[in-house]
N, C-alpha and C positions, 0 to 999 in steps of 0.2 A: 539439138545439143548448141549451146555456144561458146569457145574457146574464150577464156579469160586468160591474162596475164598475172601470174604468180610475181610480187615483188621482187623473188630472185631474177626474174624471167622466164620461169618456167611455164608452160601453158598449164591450164588442166581444164579437164571437161566439166561442166556442172549444167543441169537439166535447164531448159528454157521455160518449160511448164511453170508459170506461176505458183500452181499449189505445191509445185514441189521446193519452191525456193522459200516460201513464205509458210513457214511449221508454227506460225505461232499459235495456231488451237492443238498443236501436237507436242509442241518441244517446251517441256515446264521452263530452259532458260531462256526463252524468248520473251518471260515475264520480264527479265531483265538484258535487252539488248547486249548491254556494255559490260556483263560477266564475259571473262573469259572463259574461251570452250578447251577441252582437253589438247584438240590436237591442231587447237588456232595456228595457220602459216604455215602446216607440214602438207607437202606435198607427197600424196601416195599414189603408186603405179598399181592398176590392175589390168593385169596383162593376159586377157579372157573374154570369151564371146557375152558381149551386152548381156544376152540373158542369164549367160553362168553369173556375173559379177552385179548384177540389178540388187541384192540384196548388202552386199560390201557398200556398195556406192550409197542407199540410204543411210546404211549404217555411218559412215562415214562422212557424209555431210551432217548429219546431226550434232557429230562433235568436232563440228569445226573445220575438218581437212579438206585439202583443195584436192581433190581424186581426178587421177591423169588415166582416163578409159583409153587403154587399146588395144581392140579385138585385134588378136593373133589368130585364131581359128573360128571356124563356124561350120554347126551342123546342119545339114541340110537333108530333104527327104532323098530317097534311094529313085534311083530312073525310073525303073520298072519295081512294081507295085505288086507282081506278082505271086512272090514267096509272100511277102507279107500278109496280102489280101488268105492267102491258103493255111497260113498259120492262124490268122485271126478267127476264119473260119473254123480250122479244128478246135481251137480253142471254147466256140459255143457248142461243139457238138460234143465236147465232154473227155478228149483225146488225152487233155493233159489235167496231171494233178496238182503241179505248180509251174507259177510264170516268175523267172528270174529276171529281174531287169537292172541292167549296168550303169544308168546313168539317169539324170535328171532330163538327160535330151531324149532319149528311148522312150520315156514315161509319156511325153509332151508330143513325139512320131505316132507311138502307139493309138494313143488316146486320139490324136487327132487321121488316122487312118481309119482307126472302129467308126467314128462318127460319118465318117463319108461313105464309108462301106457298105453300113448299114444305115443311110440316114432314111430309108423307108420303114423300118420296124424300132419303135420307143424301145422297146424291152432290151435293142443291141446296142443302142447308142453311145458309144462313149465305152472306155473302159472300164469304168466300174461298173455298168449292167452288164459288160460281156463278161466280168468276174463272177458277176452273183449266177448268169445264167448258166455258165459251163461250172458253177460251184468250186471256183477254182481259189487257191490260196498262192496267196503271190509276196513273194523274196526281193531285196533290194539291197546293193552293195554297201550304202550307208547313210548316214542321217538325209544328204540332201535331197539323194534319191527318195529315201522314205517319206521327206519332206512335203515330195511332189507329187507323192500315191496319195497321202495324206489330203493333201489338199483337192485332192478328185474323188475323197470319200472312201478310198481304198485302204483298209488296215494291213500294211504288210511286216511281213519278218524282216528285223534288222538287226546285223552282228551288233553284240554287243561294246564290242572294242574294234578300231580299226576302221575301215573303208576299204572300197576297191574290190575285183572279183575274188582276190586271194581268200579276203575276210570272210565271206559269205560258204566256203566250203564247210567248215567244219559244223556251222547252224544248219546248213541244209542237208550235209550227209545224216546229223541226229533228225531232222525233221522229216526227210522222207522216209514212211515206213510203209509203204506198197511198193505196187510196181508199175505204178501209171509215171508216164515220160514227164520229164520235166521240159519245159519251152524256156530255152536262154536265150532273150532278145536282147542284141546288142548293137551298138556303132561300129563302123567298118575296122576301126584299129585295137579293137579289144584283142588280147590276147587268149591262150588257149587255156592258161591255166584252172579257172573252174570247171568248166564243160571235160577237161582231161581228167580233172582229180573225180567228178562225180560219175562219169565212165567209168574211173578205175574203182571205183565203192560197188559199181553193179548198177548204176540207175541208170536209165535211156535217157540221152539227152538229144535233142532236134535243137538247131541255132537256126536265128533268122535274124539278118541285118536289117536295124529299125532308118538309119541314116546315116549319113555319111561325114566325117569330118574334112574340110578342105580350107585350104589357106586364106586367109584373109589378103588384101591388097598391101603393099609396102607400108609398114607404118609411118603416120606425118612425121616430116621432118624437123620440127620443132620438138615433138616426145622422142625423138630418137636421141637431137642434142642436147634435151636437159638431164637423161640417162646419160650419154657418154661424158657431160661436163659435171657428173654428180651434183646434179640440181634437184634429183628425188629423193625424199629424207626415209621413203619406206617403199616395198615392192608387199604386197598381199596376194599370195599365191594359192587359188580357189581347186587347185587340180594337178594333177599330174602333168596334162595338157599344157595346162599353164606355163609349168617350168619347163619343159621343152619347147613351147614356143619363146619364150622370153631368149632365153640361150640362143635357140635358130635366128630369131629375128633380132631380140635387140645386145645380145650377149652378155656375158654375168654383172651382177651387180658389182660398182666400185667398194672399195673400201668406206665404210662409214652408211653407207645404205643399208638399212633394217629388214632382215628377211622374215616374212610372215607366212607361215604355212596351217593350211586349213586343217589337215590330219597327217596322221602317221605316215598313210600310203606316200602325201606329199614330199614330208620329210624324207623319206626315204629315196624319193626318184632327187630331189633335190642333192641330197647329201650326196649320192653316188654320180649326179652330173656337178660335183666338187662346188657346189652352193651352199655358204655356211647358213642353217638355221638359227634365228635371234630368239624368233616368237611362236610360242602355235597356241591357241587355244586350247581351254579345259574342256572342253566340248567339241567334238567335228561339224560347227557353225561357223558360220561367218562374221554372225555377230559376237561371238565367245573370241575369235582373231583379233575382231579390232578391240574388242575389251583388252586384251593381251597388249596390244599394240598401244594403246591407253596407258597403261599401267609403265612398258618400257620405255614411253616418254615423259612418265612423272617422276622415273627414278634418275 
């Protein structure tokens, strides 16, 4: 990626891949390059990992914004895969009736480890094959996790409202109708709400950590200065982790910075942290969030 300079002095991160910059074959507005786009000239901060913000980055570029991507935390594989391998083997043996996943990172890590562990067995390679072999039902904590599963060919149970582990409590309590245990695959920072509630409902739950969340290096000085000086027009918070990372690494937004949250759980964390929320998408997706941001700046 290259760092370009906003006319107001704000650095913005844009892809160097020519195919990402030249959207003439994908973007109808490219037929008229002089036509103004809805977020032209707006600098939008994305304080999350690159994997989490890829969808938001593309959506913002599509409408002419200048995304400022500042990864504050990253999901990394666990140091020892012993427990993860044991859990994956148990899934193939049919010991669990349900697999609950807490994030898109958990989906990626579990799928990658399954491919490595069962590389010699085509019937078990990858999360999709593994769920079929174990006749496993899968649940996700929200739309983003569900989309990651769907991309692998897995059809998950997704909460109709909200996102995050707590949103999955009710749906799973209703869905688990037999005595087969649930495997709860999560990151190392996920709290006990879901597992504890399921156990309280009489369901046997085993937990396995799929990845660890680590703090990134300090944000670039240019990004820190732009944030502190109020040169960022908006910030899009794509997860509770992004809220905490923003406050911890950059500080709260300045007055006048529009704050957008991807879903209700992120809204709750932001407001509990003293961050006012200006826009929320009509659905818990980054595309919907960018649409809401467009509407905010067009009024």
